[in-house]
Each structure stands twice: as structure tokens, then as C-alpha cells.
C-alpha positions in Angstrom: -31.3 14.8 3.0 -35.2 14.9 3.2 -38.4 13.2 2.1 -37.6 9.4 3.3 -39.5 7.1 1.3 -42.1 4.7 3.4 -39.6 1.5 2.5 -35.9 2.7 1.4 -34.9 6.2 1.5 -34.2 8.0 -1.7 -32.9 11.6 -2.0 -36.3 13.0 -3.0 -39.4 11.6 -4.7 -37.6 12.1 -7.9 -40.4 10.5 -10.2 -42.0 13.7 -10.3 -39.2 15.9 -11.3 -38.4 14.2 -14.6 -40.3 16.2 -16.8 -37.9 18.3 -19.0 -38.1 22.3 -19.2 -38.5 23.5 -23.1 -35.4 25.7 -24.1 -35.7 29.7 -23.6 -38.0 29.6 -20.4 -39.6 33.1 -19.7 -37.5 33.3 -16.2 -34.4 33.2 -17.8 -34.1 37.0 -17.6 -34.2 36.3 -13.8 -31.5 33.4 -13.8 -29.1 36.0 -15.8 -29.7 38.7 -13.5 -28.7 36.5 -10.6 -25.6 35.6 -12.5 -24.3 38.7 -13.7 -24.3 41.5 -11.3 -21.5 44.1 -11.7 -19.9 46.3 -9.0 -20.8 47.9 -5.8 -24.7 48.8 -5.0 -25.7 51.1 -1.7 -22.1 50.2 -0.5 -22.4 46.6 -0.5 -20.5 44.1 -2.6 -23.1 42.6 -5.7 -20.6 39.5 -6.5 -19.5 39.4 -10.1 -17.1 41.8 -11.4 -13.2 41.0 -11.4 -12.6 43.8 -8.9 -14.8 43.0 -6.3 -13.7 39.4 -6.5 -10.2 40.7 -6.0 -11.5 43.0 -2.9 -13.5 40.1 -1.2 -11.4 37.0 -2.2 -14.4 35.6 -4.1 -14.4 34.5 -7.6 -17.1 35.9 -10.5 -19.6 33.1 -10.7 -18.8 32.6 -14.5 -15.0 31.9 -14.0 -13.9 28.7 -15.4 -11.0 26.2 -14.4 -7.8 28.4 -13.2 -4.4 27.7 -14.9 -2.3 25.9 -12.6 -5.5 25.3 -10.0 -5.2 24.6 -6.7 -6.5 20.8 -6.8 -3.8 18.4 -6.0 -5.3 15.6 -8.0 -6.9 15.1 -11.3 -10.3 15.1 -11.9 -12.2 12.0 -12.8 -14.9 11.0 -14.6 -18.5 10.2 -13.9 -19.3 6.7 -12.8 -22.2 4.3 -12.3 -21.0 1.0 -10.9 -21.3 -0.4 -7.2 -17.8 0.7 -6.1 -15.8 4.1 -5.2 -13.6 5.7 -7.1 -10.8 8.5 -6.4 -8.1 10.2 -8.6 -5.1 8.4 -9.3 -2.2 8.6 -6.6 -5.4 8.2 -3.8 -6.4 5.0 -2.2 -9.9 4.5 -0.1 -10.7 1.7 2.5 -13.6 1.0 4.1 -13.0 2.1 8.2 -16.6 1.3 9.4 -19.7 -0.4 8.3 -23.3 -0.7 9.5 -23.2 -3.6 12.1 -19.2 -3.5 12.8 -18.3 -4.0 16.5 -17.7 -1.2 18.3 -17.5 -2.5 22.1 -15.5 -5.7 23.2 -17.4 -8.5 22.7 -20.0 -7.0 20.2 -20.9 -9.6 18.0 -19.9 -9.6 14.1 -22.2 -9.0 11.4 -24.9 -11.4 10.5 -26.2 -11.1 7.0 -29.1 -13.3 7.7 -30.5 -11.4 10.0 -29.0 -8.0 10.1 -28.0 -8.4 14.0 -30.6 -8.5 17.1 -31.9 -5.6 19.4 -30.0 -6.6 22.3 -26.9 -6.0 20.6 -28.3 -2.9 18.0 -26.2 -0.5 20.5 -23.0 -2.3 20.5 -22.2 -1.9 16.5 -21.4 0.8 14.4 -25.3 2.3 13.6 -26.9 2.5 10.2 -26.9 5.3 7.5 -23.7 7.4 8.6 -24.2 11.3 7.9 -22.7 14.0 9.5 -19.1 14.0 10.9 -16.5 15.8 13.0 -13.1 15.0 14.3 -11.8 15.7 17.7 -8.5 15.0 19.5 -8.8 14.2 23.3 -6.1 13.3 25.4 -3.9 12.8 21.9 -6.3 10.3 20.9 -8.0 10.5 17.8 -11.9 10.3 17.9 -14.7 11.1 15.4 -18.3 11.5 16.1 -20.8 10.5 13.6 -24.5 10.7 12.7 -26.3 7.7 11.6 -29.5 9.3 10.2 -31.9 6.6 9.5 -32.8 3.0 8.8 -33.1 1.0 5.4 -35.9 -1.1 7.5 -36.4 -3.7 4.4 -32.4 -4.4 4.8 -32.3 -3.9 8.7 -35.5 -5.8 9.1 -35.2 -8.7 6.4 -37.6 -10.9 8.1 -40.3 -8.5 7.9 -42.6 -7.5 4.9 -41.5 -4.2 3.2 -39.5 -3.6 6.4 -42.3 -2.8 8.6 -41.9 -3.8 12.2 -44.1 -6.6 13.9 -42.8 -6.3 17.5 -41.7 -4.1 20.2 -38.4 -6.1 19.8 -38.0 -4.8 16.1 -38.9 -1.3 16.8 -36.0 -1.6 19.9 -33.5 -2.5 17.0 -34.5 0.6 14.5 -34.2 2.8 17.6 -30.8 1.6 18.6 -29.4 1.7 15.1 -29.9 5.6 14.9 -28.7 8.2 16.4 -25.0 8.9 17.0 -21.3 7.0 17.5 -18.6 8.4 19.3 -15.3 6.2 18.6 -11.4 6.3 18.4 -9.6 5.8 15.6 -5.9 4.7 15.4 -3.8 4.4 12.5 -1.5 1.5 12.1 0.6 -0.9 9.5 -2.8 -1.6 8.0 -4.0 2.2 8.0 -6.8 3.2 10.2 -9.1 1.0 12.1 -11.7 1.5 15.0 -10.3 1.0 18.7 -13.0 -1.2 19.9 -11.7 -1.4 23.8 -11.7 2.5 23.8 -13.0 4.3 26.9 -14.5 7.1 24.6 -16.5 4.9 22.2 -20.1 5.3 22.2 -23.9 5.0 20.8 -26.5 7.7 21.5 -29.8 6.6 20.0 -33.8 7.0 20.1 -33.7 5.6 24.0 -30.9 7.8 25.5 -31.4 10.5 27.9 -31.3 13.9 27.1 -31.4 17.3 28.8 -33.5 20.2 27.3 -32.0 23.9 28.0 -32.7 27.2 26.8 -35.6 29.6 26.4 -38.4 27.3 26.0 -36.9 24.5 28.4 -39.9 23.5 30.9 -42.3 25.3 28.7 -45.8 23.5 28.7 -45.5 22.3 25.3 -42.8 20.3 26.1 -44.1 18.6 29.0 -45.5 15.1 29.0 -46.5 12.7 31.5 -43.5 11.0 31.5 -41.7 14.2 32.2 -43.7 16.8 33.8 -40.8 19.2 34.0 -40.3 19.8 30.5 -36.9 19.2 30.8 -35.7 15.6 30.4 -36.3 14.1 27.0 -35.2 10.8 25.6 -33.5 10.0 22.0 -32.1 12.3 19.5 -33.9 11.6 16.0 -33.0 11.6 12.2 -29.5 13.0 12.8 -28.6 14.4 9.9 -25.6 17.0 9.5 -23.2 18.1 12.4 -21.2 21.5 13.7 -18.5 21.6 16.1 -17.8 24.2 18.7 -14.8 26.3 19.5 -14.8 24.3 22.8 -14.8 20.8 21.4 -18.2 19.6 21.6 -20.0 17.9 18.7 -23.6 19.1 17.4 -25.9 16.7 15.7 -28.8 18.0 13.8 -32.4 16.6 14.3 -34.1 16.9 10.7 -37.2 14.3 9.5 -38.1 13.7 13.0 -41.5 13.8 12.2 -41.7 10.3 10.4 -41.1 8.4 14.0 -44.8 9.9 15.0 -48.0 8.3 14.5 -51.4 8.2 15.9 -53.9 5.6 17.2 -56.5 8.4 16.9 -58.1 10.1 13.9 -56.4 13.5 13.3 -59.4 15.6 14.2 -59.1 14.0 17.8 -55.5 15.5 18.2 -55.2 18.6 20.5 -56.1 21.7 18.1 -52.6 23.5 18.9 -50.3 20.7 17.9 -52.6 19.7 14.9 -52.7 23.7 13.9 -49.0 24.8 14.7 -46.9 21.9 15.6 -48.2 19.1 13.1 -49.2 20.4 9.9 -46.4 22.7 9.4 -44.0 19.8 10.2 -45.4 17.0 8.5 -46.4 14.9 11.4 -49.5 12.8 10.6 -50.9 9.2 11.6 -49.2 6.8 9.9 -45.6 6.9 11.5 -43.9 6.8 7.9 -43.7 3.0 8.1 -41.3 3.1 11.1 -44.7 2.4 13.2 -43.1 3.4 16.5 -46.5 4.5 18.0 -47.7 0.9 17.3 -45.5 -0.5 20.1 -44.2 2.6 22.0 -46.9 4.6 23.3 -44.1 7.5 23.7 -44.4 8.0 19.7 -48.3 7.9 19.6 -49.7 11.5 19.4 -52.9 10.2 20.2 -51.3 9.4 24.0 -48.4 11.6 24.0 -49.6 15.2 21.6 -46.4 17.3 23.4 -43.7 14.6 22.6 -43.1 15.6 18.7 -42.7 19.0 19.7 -39.6 17.5 21.9 -37.9 16.8 18.4 -36.3 19.0 15.7 -33.6 20.5 17.9 -29.7 20.7 17.6 -28.0 18.8 20.3 -24.6 19.0 22.1 -22.7 16.2 22.9 -19.1 16.3 24.5 -16.8 13.4 23.0 -14.3 13.9 26.0 -16.9 12.9 28.5 -18.6 9.4 27.7 -20.7 10.0 31.0 -22.0 13.8 29.7 -25.8 13.8 29.0 -26.3 15.3 25.7 -28.2 18.6 25.7 -30.9 20.0 23.5 -30.6 23.5 22.8 -33.7 25.1 22.3 -32.3 28.6 21.6 -31.3 27.4 18.0 -35.2 26.9 17.1 -37.0 23.9 16.0 -37.4 22.8 12.6 -35.7 20.2 10.2 -32.3 20.9 10.8 -29.5 20.0 8.5 -26.3 21.1 9.8 -25.0 23.9 12.4 -22.0 25.7 11.3 -20.3 27.5 13.9 -18.5 30.9 13.4 -17.2 33.5 15.7 -17.9 37.3 15.0 -14.9 39.5 15.9 -16.1 40.3 19.2 -16.5 36.7 20.5 -19.6 36.3 20.0 -20.9 32.6 18.6 -22.7 32.5 15.3 -24.6 29.4 14.2 -25.8 29.1 10.9 -28.6 26.6 10.1 -30.7 25.4 7.4 -34.2 24.0 7.4 -34.3 21.0 4.6 -37.7 21.3 3.4 -39.2 22.6 0.2 -39.7 26.5 0.7 -38.5 26.6 4.0 -36.2 29.3 5.7 -32.2 29.9 6.1 -31.5 30.7 9.6 -28.7 32.3 12.0 -28.3 32.0 15.7 -26.1 35.1 17.5 -24.9 34.4 21.0 -25.2 37.5 23.7 -22.2 36.2 25.3 -18.8 35.8 24.0 -16.5 32.9 23.9 -13.4 32.8 25.7 -11.0 29.9 25.5 -11.0 28.0 28.9 -14.4 30.1 29.6 -17.8 29.3 30.5 -20.0 28.0 27.7 -23.1 26.5 28.7 -25.3 29.3 28.1 -23.4 30.4 24.1 -26.0 28.1 22.3 -29.2 29.2 24.1 -28.8 32.9 25.3 -29.1 35.1 22.3 -31.3 35.8 19.2 -32.5 33.6 16.6 -32.9 35.0 12.9 -34.2 34.1 9.5 -32.9 35.3 6.0 -34.3 37.7 3.9 -33.0 37.6 0.3 -33.3 40.6 -1.7 -33.0 40.8 -5.8 -30.3 43.3 -5.7 -27.8 41.3 -4.3 -28.3 42.1 -0.8 -29.7 40.6 2.1 -30.6 40.9 5.9 -31.2 38.6 9.1 -34.6 39.2 10.6 -34.8 38.8 14.2 -37.3 36.1 15.5 -38.8 37.7 18.8 -42.4 37.8 20.2 -42.3 41.3 19.2 -41.4 41.0 15.5 -43.5 38.0 15.1 -46.2 38.8 17.0 -46.2 35.4 19.2 -47.2 35.0 22.7 -43.8 34.2 24.1 -40.0 33.3 23.0 -40.7 30.1 23.9 -43.2 29.7 21.2 -41.0 31.7 18.8 -38.6 28.7 19.1 -40.9 25.8 19.1 -42.8 27.0 16.3 -39.8 28.6 14.4 -41.5 28.0 10.9 -44.5 29.6 11.9 -42.4 32.5 13.4 -39.9 32.9 10.0 -43.3 33.1 7.8 -44.7 36.0 10.2 -41.8 38.5 9.4 -41.6 37.4 5.7 -38.5 35.1 5.3 -37.2 33.9 1.7 -38.5 30.7 1.0 -35.7 28.6 -0.2 -34.7 25.8 -2.7 -34.3 23.2 0.7 -31.5 24.8 2.6 -29.3 21.8 3.1 -25.5 22.1 4.5 -24.0 25.4 5.5 -20.2 25.9 5.6 -17.9 29.1 6.4 -14.8 29.8 4.9 -12.0 29.6 7.4 -10.1 32.0 5.1 -12.5 34.9 4.4 -15.8 36.2 5.8 -18.1 34.4 4.0 -20.6 31.3 3.9 -22.1 29.0 1.6 -25.2 27.2 1.7 -26.0 23.8 -0.5 -29.8 24.6 -2.0 -30.3 21.1 -2.8 -33.6 21.4 -5.2 -37.2 22.0 -5.3 -39.5 20.6 -8.0 -42.3 23.3 -6.2 -40.4 26.4 -6.5 -42.9 28.6 -8.4 -45.5 25.9 -8.6 -46.9 25.7 -5.2 -46.4 27.3 -1.8 -44.7 25.8 1.3 -46.4 23.8 4.0 -47.5 27.4 5.7 -48.8 28.9 2.8 -45.7 31.0 1.7 -45.6 31.7 -1.8 -42.3 30.1 -3.6 -41.8 32.4 -6.3 -38.9 32.6 -8.8 -36.2 34.5 -8.0 -33.3 36.1 -6.0 -31.1 33.1 -4.6 -33.8 30.4 -6.4 -33.8 31.4 -9.8 -35.1 28.4 -11.6 -38.9 27.2 -11.6 -39.4 23.4 -10.6 -35.5 23.6 -9.8 -34.6 19.8 -10.3 -30.7 20.4 -10.0 -30.0 22.6 -7.4 -27.4 25.5 -6.5 -25.0 26.9 -3.9 -25.7 30.5 -2.6 -23.0 32.3 -0.6 -23.1 35.7 1.5 -20.7 37.8 3.0 -21.7 39.7 6.0 -21.1 43.3 6.4 -18.0 44.6 7.7 -16.6 40.9 7.6 -18.8 40.3 10.5 -21.1 37.0 10.9 -23.0 38.8 13.6 -23.8 41.8 11.3 -27.3 42.3 10.4 -26.5 42.6 6.4 -24.9 41.0 3.8 -24.4 40.7 -0.1 -24.7 37.7 -1.7 -24.5 35.5 -5.0 -24.5 32.3 -6.6 -21.6 30.2 -6.3 -22.8 27.6 -8.9 -26.1 26.5 -10.5 -25.9 22.5 -10.9 -27.4 21.5 -14.2 -26.7 19.6 -17.4 -25.2 21.7 -20.2 -25.3 18.4 -22.6 -29.2 18.4 -22.5 -29.5 22.1 -21.9 -26.9 23.9 -23.9 -29.1 26.9 -24.0 -30.9 27.0 -21.0 -30.7 28.1 -17.4 -31.1 24.2 -16.8 -27.6 23.9 -18.3 -26.3 25.2 -15.1 -23.7 28.2 -14.4 -20.4 28.7 -16.5 -18.3 26.9 -13.9 -20.6 23.8 -14.8 -19.4 21.5 -17.9 -19.6 18.3 -19.2 -16.9 16.8 -17.6 -17.8 18.3 -13.7 -21.8 18.3 -13.8 -23.9 17.3 -10.9 -27.0 17.4 -9.2 -28.7 18.0 -5.9 -25.6 19.6 -3.7 -26.2 18.8 -0.3 -23.2 18.1 2.1 -20.6 20.5 2.1 -17.3 21.2 4.3 -14.0 23.6 3.6 -10.6 22.0 4.3 -7.6 24.0 6.3 -6.4 25.3 2.8 -9.8 26.6 1.8 -11.3 24.4 -0.7 -14.9 23.7 -0.5 -16.0 20.1 -0.8 -19.1 19.5 -2.3 -21.2 16.2 -1.8 -24.3 15.6 -3.7 -27.5 13.4 -3.1 -29.4 13.4 -6.0 -30.9 11.4 -9.3 -28.3 8.5 -10.1 -30.4 7.1 -12.9 -27.5 8.7 -15.4 -30.8 8.8 -18.2 -32.7 11.8 -19.4 -32.0 15.1 -17.7 -29.3 13.2 -15.5 -27.4 11.7 -18.6 -23.8 11.7 -18.0 -23.9 13.0 -14.3 -23.5 9.2 -12.9 -23.4 8.2 -9.3 -23.7 10.7 -6.5 -20.3 12.1 -5.8 -17.9 14.6 -4.2 -16.1 17.8 -5.9 -13.9 20.0 -5.0 -14.3 24.3 -5.4 -12.2 26.8 -5.5 -14.0 29.8 -3.9 -11.6 32.2 -5.7 -11.7 31.1 -9.4 -14.9 29.5 -9.4 -13.1 26.1 -10.9 -15.0 23.0 -9.5 -13.7 19.4 -10.2 -15.0 15.7 -9.5 -12.8 14.1 -6.8 -14.7 11.1 -6.1 -17.7 8.8 -7.0 -19.9 6.7 -4.9 -21.5 3.0 -5.5 -24.7 3.0 -7.4 -27.8 4.0 -5.4 -25.9 5.7 -2.7 -25.6 9.1 -1.1 -21.8 10.6 -0.5 -22.8 12.2 2.8 -20.4 13.5 5.9 -16.8 14.4 5.7 -14.0 15.3 8.3 -10.5 14.7 8.4 -7.7 13.0 10.7 -5.7 15.8 12.9 -2.9 15.5 10.6 -4.9 16.0 7.4 -3.2 13.1 5.9 -6.7 10.9 5.9 -10.3 12.0 4.7 -13.2 10.2 6.3 -16.3 10.1 3.7 -19.6 8.7 4.6 -21.7 6.3 1.9 -25.3 6.3 3.1 -27.9 3.6 1.4 -25.7 1.7 -1.2 -27.2 -0.4 -3.5 -26.1 -4.1 -3.0 -23.5 -5.7 -3.4 -21.3 -2.5 -1.5 -19.1 -3.2 0.1 -19.2 -7.0 1.1 -20.0 -8.5 -2.3 -22.8 -10.4 -4.1 -25.5 -12.2 -2.1 -24.6 -10.0 1.1 -26.5 -6.9 2.9 -25.7 -3.7 1.5 -24.4 -1.6 4.5 -24.0 2.1 4.8 -20.0 2.9 5.7 -17.4 5.3 6.4 -14.3 4.9 3.9 -11.0 6.7 4.6 -9.2 8.3 1.5 -5.5 8.7 1.9 -2.7 10.0 -0.9 -0.6 7.1 -2.0 2.5 9.2 -1.3 1.2 9.9 2.6 1.2 13.4 1.9 -1.5 16.0 3.3 -5.1 16.1 1.6 -7.0 18.5 3.5 
């Protein structure tokens, strides 16, 4: 997600997105071209034909519901209430809520105060997001992100949730970050094991190690850390990833919102202002968190390099609660959504990453070394090459290497610290807010949620790159979003070329029946949604899609209801609604128990009265979904 409101987080500043487009827009022909390619071009597959689908395991975009589809549920209708809905034959229950104890002696949740600063890192944090499952010594663990705080809820005593003391700031800093916790299934279902030796909270105050090509660079050095290799905290942890060697990747997204300045912008150092600040949205006000007024580390007038130490992918070892998390500079600095790890046929590690901001880029990292089970892994996320995607109108694409030679930048460290600038230098394709990437475990292909972009075709990105309509971004002022997928040359995720198509274009066929805003042919009145955000494949090859969009259920969004989770079949193109969240919430984060009989799903920023009822503070939560018959569901 992105664009956090000063007081209460929303998926986007949607009020600017509610002007309907007329039917018969002049760019419909571009959309038609994106959705109706046929055959092979230049030896690369341009997805669309039935023969191509058979050859690759991909479905034509226009494929509708298949007879005898692979979904083991009856799709549900859109909902607009304050609870969760799942299909008949499935059940859900709360697993963990903001404020639930994680350790022995931690306090029970206090609805009057939202808890205190002293114990804020001994409870389950706020606004769950990306999560992954691990088994350590036969124990079921999950690691889960806590992206940000709802300050008006978390600081109920403070006007508009604005901190009034260092104590308030410390509370917010401790509520965010990452939780690692053990789960156990008992007679009453799944629950958190509060006395587990593996339970851990990682916050804005936790020690981190900086690794990779930019570690130790002058731009990462501060008065508190003259080495440039030891940071504090991980910030705005959005999506996640899991390495083949069993570690957790947490991704720093809207880190800029925590920094502010006690000085005027023109008094800040030019290099940070021109390159590290303006392109990343770092300003003087601190987004209302006001950390900089109480904690000098976040005051850019005193510590101008500190924001350059955020915006990375962080690796955490859930099996070792004493381990120090590592910020991997080899993966580049931008507003990371998630980090999807795949292996090339030769064992090289490939990491796909989206930069979740309007008009920014889709990235890929390829390691120099290869992964061998039981072998060394320390350099596999830093020693390699960062690439950025270039999509062509003919359905092909290429990965452009980001190096000092290709970008004209002084050093590899600067390429990585200012990755957005590097992407602009090589002419990367500006995207409609690239969010989660998911790689199909059964076919060499990957998908990326492009959630929406009100600026498409209207204004450039923050770096001045134009945002033309076309390619994987076929609609002007894109309010609904789409999912792009690509297949690498030779089935090798490390190859430099790929073919691409659009798996689905979200839209409202009831409002726009003859228009590109009605969506692709696999969108109907029964499964329509907007703003695809989270995404993950299950072991059967079904892709699960989570949304973070407008839930007004009015105007252009009429009939879509609350945010939801849908299942998609990559082969047939069928998409079916499986779950709806409570009003005001985003459905985000998904993982499964080791036996695949439980699905863990995140519910972020719900409105009251979820989950505790009227008169209680709303609390972000993880819910566990199971089948009533106890069968596998993922």
C-alpha cells in the first residue's frame, strides 16, 4: 500500500479519483491491443492464443469461468458490513489482534488507552501486513509485518493522534516493525504460544546490520554510526518474502513519512535534497508522526543521512531470536512492496520487487553466486546485479542492468542508494504502482499487482519521467488497477528477456459495460473488484489476490463492496471471490500452516466495531481460515 493519510491510513487519496470517464475513450484501442495479442512474435510468446496458452500453461486473458473449475468453494457475494465472510464449508476466527500479549507477563489490551509505551514491544503490533510461515524444530512459526500505526486509535488521548511527548513517539515506534511468533493448534483451534522461545518483536528501535555494496558508504554514515554499517530500526514494513534457506524478508515501503526537519528545506544538504529527498517524498513535516520533534535521529536538519538508511529489504532469521536483522543494499533502495524469491535453473537467486508509488518501477535482482542447500547464503542477496523492467508494446520486455556504466552514476553504492534515479537513467517503464509480485511454483512465470494510478497519462512521476498510456498500463487515470504477468525467456527467471500479457484488468462492467473501465473479459458483476494489492500462490498453483481500494460501494465502485480476497486460476483465467473483509479494512498478508489446513490472513485498519464490538477500539488482526471438514485449503 502507499499514500498514508496524516491521520488515518487509506489506500489512496481516492477523492481525486471519482470523476467518471466517458464511454468510448480515445485510448480504448491501446487497451484492445494489450488484451488481444495472438501468436508468436520474434520467437517470444505474445500471450493470447489458445495454442500459446497450451504451450505455456497460461490462459488467454479473455478466458471466463471454466467448467468444473479448480476452486473448492462456491464464490461469495460482495459485502458491506463490519465483519468477515467466507464461503459455506469454511470458518474463520481471530488468531491475534493488535495489543494481544506475545510474552508471559505482557498486559491485556486496554481499550481506554490502547496500551503504554513501556510494554508496546511485548504485544502483537499494529496493522498487520505481509507474513510468511516457517517450521523450526517441528514448531509452527509465522513472521508478520506491522506496517504503520493508526495514530488516532493508538494515541486516543492525543488530538488527531499527534504525539505530545517522547513517550508517545516511543509507543508508536514499538508498535511497528515485525513479529515472529509460534502458533500451536489445540482443541479450540490455532493460538499464539506466548511462552515460546522464538517469539520476538523487531521495531523502529532494533539494531540492524547494513550489508552489501553500499554498506559503509559516506552517504550512510551518521554521527551515531560513523561506520555506515549499523542502523536502528526497520520502517513501514509492507510486503514480505521467504528465502529458500528459511529466512524472512521484510520490505520497507513508505519510510519517508517518519522523517521531518527542524530547519527550512533550503537549509538541508543539496545532495540529499535533490536526489535522496525530493524523489522519495522526504519533507519537513513528518506526516504527523512528528518523530523529528522528539527524537533527533529523525530530524533531517541534524541527521541528513538517516533517511538514506531506510527503504531497504531486511532479512530476519526466525530460527534465531538473537540474530541481528540485515539490511541488504544489493536489493536497492526504494519503496519496497514485497520481495518474491525464485531460483534460476542454474541455482542463482532471483528477487522480484515492486516500487509502490505512482509511475515508479519494477525491479529484479540476480545473484552472482548460486544457492546450494546447506551452503553459504550470506552474499546471495547482495553480490549480484539489480535490474529494472522495460516493457515493449509488442508484448516483449527486457531487464535493464543498473550499473555505474549504464546509468552514468559515480559508483554502484550510489546506484543502489538512488535506485529510482538509476531506473530513470536507463529508461525503465513507469508503472501503475507495482505492488506484490508472485511467482508461479508450477510454471516459469510471475505476476505483479498494479494497484491503480490516478496520474497515468496526466502527470509525470516525481523524477519527471512521463507516464504515457500503453503497454502494461493501458488506461488513463487508472482507478481500478490490473495484474501484469510475464514469462522469462527459456523459462529462466535470470534471463534478460521476457514476454508479457495482462492477466486481469479490474473494473466495473455494470457502470462501464462498453468501456475499458469495465475490465477484462474475466471480470463480471459477480467477481468485480478494484485495486489489487497483495498476492500469493498456494501449493496447487492457485493465485490469491487481495485488494486495498475504495469500499464506498457507490458510483464507479458500486457493487464491489468491501475489500476482499479472490482466487485466480492462471490456466483458465477464472477469478472467484473467496473472502470479504470488514468495512474500512484492507485484506493483506497471507500464508498457510505447514499442513496446509489453515490459512492465515491479515485484516488491516478496520473500522469499529471490528473485532471486539461496539464501544471498543478497532484492532487490526490476523484471522485463521479453515475448512469445516478439516481438509487442505491451499
